[in-house]
N, C-alpha and C positions, 0 to 999 in steps of 0.2 A: 518651562514650568519649574518651580522649586523642587529640590530633592525631597523635602518634607511632604509636599502635596502628592508627589508620585509614589513615595513610600506608603502614604496613607491609602492610596488606591489599591495597594498590594497587601496591606497588613491590617487595616482597620476592620474589625468585625469578623475576621476569619476564624471563628470559633466553632464552626461545624467541622468535625473530624470524620473522615471516611478512611477506614482501614484498607490498605492495599497490600497484598502479599509480596509485591515486588519492591515498592518504594516506602512502605510503612505508612505513617500518618500523612494523609493528604488533607490540607486545610482549605475550606471554602467559607465564604460568607453565606448568609441565608438566601440571597438572590441567586447566586451561582448554584447553590444546592437545589433550589426550586427548579431551575432549568435542567439540572442533571436528573431530577426525578420526574420531569414532565412526561406526558403520555407520548409525545413525538420522539423524545429521546429514548424511551424505554424499548423501542423497536430494536435498538442496538444491543439490548440485553439478550435478544433472541437471535443474534447473528454471530456465529463463531468467527473469531478473528482469522483463523487459518483454514476454515472449511475442510477440504479433504485431507489435510495433513494428519488429522486424527486417525486416519486409516493406518498410518505408519507409527505415529507417536500418540498413543492413546490419551496422554495427559493434555494434549493440545486442544482443549475444549473451551478455552477462555474466550471472552466475547469482545465485540467492538466497543461496548460500553466501558469495559474495564480498561481497554487500550486508550479510549478517549480520556478517561480519568488520568491515566499516566501521562499522556501528552500535555494535558492541562497542568499537571503537577510540575513537569519539567519546564514548561513555558513560564510558569510563575516564578520558579527558581531562577531561570535565565533572566527574566525581567528584573528581579530583585538584585541579582549580581551586577547587572549593567547599570541600574539606577544608583546603587551604592557607590559605584566607581565614577558616577557622573558622566557616563558614556552616552546616555540618551536623554539629556536634560531638555532637549527641544520638543519632546513629544508631549501631547496633552493627556490629561487624566482620562478623558473619554477614549482617546486612541489606545491607551494602555489597557483599559477595560475591554475594548473591542478585541484586542489581541488575545486576552484571556478567554473570552467567549469563543473566538475563532478557534483557538486551540482545543477547547472542550468540544466544539461542534464540527470539527473539520471532517468527520466521517458520518455526519448525520444523514447524508444521502446515499450511503454506501449500499451496494447490492449484496444479496446473500451469496454464500458459497465462495468466499474469498474473492480471488480475481478471475474466476472462471468465465465471467461474462465480458471480460475485456475483448476488444476487437469487434464486438457486435454493434449493430446500428442502434445504439442507445445513447441517451444523454450521459455526459460525464458525471460521476458522482459528486464532484466539486460543484458543478453547475446546479445539480439538484439541491445540494446543501445550501447554496446561496439563495435559491428561490424559497426554500423552506424558512430561512432566517428572516427574509423580508416580508413573508406572508403572515397571515393571521395565526398560523400554526405556532410560531415561535416569537413573533415580533414583540409582543408585550413582555415576554420573559427576558428578551435581550435588552429592551429598554430599561426594565427594572434592574438589570445588572449594571446600569450606568454605561452601557455600550451603545454605539450607533449601529443599527441594523445594516444600513448600506455599506458602511465601512467594514463591518465584520464580514459581510458577504464578499466584499472585494479582497479582503485578506485571504480568504479561503480559495476563491476562484480567480485566478490571474486573468481570465478572459473577460471579466467584468471591467468596464471602462468608466463607470460612474464616478469612482473615486480613485484618482491617481496621485494623491497628495504625497508629500515626502514621507510622512510617518506611515501611511498605508503601505507604500512600497518597502519601507524599512521592515515593518512587521510581516509583510508577505515574505521577504527574504529570510526572516527568522524562522517562519513556519515551514518553509520549504528550501532547504539548502544542504550544505555538507554536514553540519553538526546540528540539524534541526531536532526539535523535541519529538517529532513523529518517529524519526529513525532511531533516536536514542531509546525511546520506549519500546518500539516494536522489536528491535533486535534483542534487547534485554529481556522483555516479557516473553517473547516466543522461545528464546533459549531456556528460560526458567521453566515454562510449562512443557516443553518438549524433553526436558531433562538432558540437554546437551550444553557443553561449556563454551561454545564458540561465540555466542553473540553478546555476552555480558559487557556492558560499557561502564566505565568509571565516571559516572555522572557528576560526582562531587568535584573531582579534579577538573573536568571540563568546565564546570561553572566558574571555577576560580581563575581560569585562564582566558575566558572570553573577553573580547573588547569589540569596539566598533570602528571601522575605517571606511571612509567614503560612503556613509550611510548603509553599510553592509556589515554583517557579522564577520569578525576576524578573530584571530587567536594569537597569543604571545608565543615566543620561541619555545618556552618550556612545554606548552600545550601541543606542539607540533606532533608529538607521538600519539596524541588522541586521534588525530586524523588517520594516521597509519593503522591504529587499532580498529577504528570503525570500518575502514575500507576492507581490511582483512576479515573482520567479523562478518561483514555483509557477504563477502565472497564465500566464506565457509557456510554460512546459513543457507545461501542459495544452493550450494553444492550438496549439502547434507539434508536439508529440510525442504525448502520451498520447491526445489526442482528434483526432488527424489523421484525416480521413475514411476513408482506407484501413484504418487501425488499427481504427477503430470498425466498419467493415464486417466485418472478420475476427472481431472480438469478438462482434458480433451473430450471426454465423453459428454460431460455436462454442456460444454460449449457447443458441441455439435448438435445436441438435442435442442438447445435453445435457438441456435442459428436456423436450423431447419424449421423450427416452429415459427419463427419470425418471418422467414422468407415465404412460407406457405400460408401465412395468415392464421395459422392455428393458435398463434400467440400474438398479442399486441404489446408494443413497448410499454404502454401505460400500466399493464398488468405486473410489470417487474419493478415499478417505482414504489419505494416506501414499504417494501415487504420484508419479512424476516425469513429465516430458514424454514420454519414450519409452513408458512404460506407458500413458499417456493416449492416445497415438496408436495403440497396439496395441488398446486398447478400441474406438476408433473404426473400426479396420480389421478387427477380428475378427468383427464382427456384420453381418448383412445388413439390419439395421434401416434403412430408406431415409433418414430424416433425418440419420443419421450421415455421410451423403455431404457435408453442409455443412461439418462439421469437417475432413473429409479435403481438401476443396477449399481451405479456408482455409490448411491446412498446406502444400498444394502450390502456393500463391500464385495460385490461380484464384479471386480475390476478386470478389464481386458488385460491380456498378457502381452508382454513385449515380444515382438516378432523380429524386429530389425532396428538398427540405429546407425546413424551417420553423423559425424561431426559437421556442423553447419559451415558451409563455405559461401561467404557473401558474394564472392566473385563468380560463383557458379549460377547461371540463370535458372537452372532447374531447381536449385535450392531457393533462391530469392523469390521465385514465382510462388513458392508455398507460403510466403508471408502474407499473401493475399488470400483471405479466407474463402473467396469464391473459387479461386484456382485450386486451393487445397481440397475443397470439397469435390471438385471435378477429379482431382488426382485420386482421392479415396474411392470414388466410383469406378474409375478405370482400373485401379488395383484390385478391387473386389471382383469386378467382371473377369479380369485375367486369372484370378485365383479361384474363380467359380464358387464364390461365397456371396452371401447377401450383402447389399450395399452398406447397411448399417452395422455390419460385423467388422468394419475396419475404421480406425481413426488415425489420423496423422497429427502428431503434436510437434510444434516448433515454438520454443519460448521466445518471447519478445526480447529485444535488446535491453540489457540492464545497464544502469548508469552507476559506475563506481566514482562518485563525485570527488573531484580534487581541486575545484576552483575556489579555494579559500586563501585569503591573504594572511601571511605570517609576519608578525612584527619582529624585525631583526635590528637590534640597537634602536636607532631613531628613524628607521625607514621600514617599508613594507615590501615583501617579496611574495610572489605567487608560490603556493605550496607545490604545484605540479612542475614548476621550473626548478625548485630546490631539491625535490626528492629524487634520490637515485633508485630507490625501491619501487616507487609509484610514479614514475614519469609517464607522460601521456601514452607513449608507445607500449610500455609494459602494461598499463592499465587496460588499454584496448585489447591487448593480447589475452590478458587474464579473463576479461569479460567475455571475449569471443570464445575462449576455450570451454566456457560453461554451456554454450548453446549446442544442443544436440537434437537432430531430427529423429523422432522415434515413431515407429509404426506399431500400433497395438491392434490385436485381433481378439474377437470373442473366443473364449476358451471352449472350443468345440472338438469333440473326438473326431479324428480322421483328417484334420487339417494338416497338411504337410508344411511344417515351418520352414524347411529348407527351400521349398518352392516359393514361399512368401518372400524369403530373404533374397532369392535370386531375382524375383520380380522387382523388389525394391532397388536392387543394384541397377537394374535396367532403367528404373524410373529416375534415379538420382545421379547416376554417373554419366 
C-alpha cells in the first residue's frame, strides 16, 4: 500500500489529545478514544499495574489503563517511524489499524493484583483479551476503529490460528519482542512511578533506529546500545522492584489463597475473569474460606516475614520440584507440620524464569547479524547466568510471637539441600 495511505491511517483525525505524565501528549482519533473510554476498557482503570509493589514503593499505584495508553502511544510512533522509512509498505491500512487497537487492548483481559495469579489453572489473559475483542463487548468499537477484530485478536494472542497472514505475524512480533512497545512503556512507567532511575528508556532514539528485516523488527548498528540498555534496565527493575522480597511475599500469599480456593471449589475460575482490584478484594472478603485470609492480610499490608532463602539451582531436583505449584503446596504443608505451625502460616515463593531477550538482528553495513552473537556483555551464556542469579527460593511465615526462626531455617535447609 502507498506510504500516503498508511500515513493517513496513522495521522488523519488524530485530534483527541490525552495527557500522560510519562509520554506527554498522546494523540487519538475519535474512534480509538471511544474504545479507550468504553465500559469494558474502564475495568483496567481499576487494576493497579504493579499490584503489591505499592507496599514498598507507595507511588506505584498507576493503572493498567494508563499502561495501555502508553503502549498504544509507543506502537503508533513505531508504526509511523517504519512507514516513513518505507519499511512496511506491504501492510494494509486495516492491518495497521488492527495493530494500533491490539496495542491499546493488549491487557484488556488482565487479572487484578499484577502477576500474582500466574501459574494457576486459569485462562491466559491474552486469550481472554482475544475473546473480548471478537465478542459483542468490544467488536463494534474495534470495527469502528477501522480494524479487523479477528486480526486484532490474533496479534494479541499468538495461540490463535485463525489469522496467520504475513502482516499479522509481523505485527505480532512488533507487539511482543526485544524492543516491543509493552516493554518500553512498562519499564519507563514503572520506574517513573516507583521513583527509581533504573527503567527509563530512550524511546525517541529507539524509534529513529528501528528497521525491518525478514518481516521482523530489527535495529541499525547505532541502535545496538538500546538493546543493552533495555536488558540491563529489565534486570535492575526485577532486582529492585518486581522481585523485592516484600513484593514476592505478598504475591505468594495471594497466589496461595487463590490456588487453594480454586482447588477446593471455594472459587470458580470464571469469578476471576474480567474483574478489577475492588471486585477481587470483595471475593477474598466475602467468603469464610480460611486461606482467603492470606490475600486479605497482603492487601492490609500484614505481609509474612522472610524466614529463609536459597538461590535457585535448576539442577537440584528438590528445587525444580517447587516449580510445580502442587508440589510446592505439599512442601509448605510438610514444613508447617515440622515447625509445628498452622499450614497456612507458611508460603514458599519461587519466581518464574524471566527472559532477558536478545534475539534481535542488527544491521552491520549491508548485512545483518544477531545481537546475541555480537554482544560480549550480553552473550547467551552471560544472559542466562544473570537471569538465573535473580531467582531465589524464599520461605515466608506469618509473624507470630514465639516462632523460632532458626528452627525454620534449619528445616528449610533440610528441605532444599
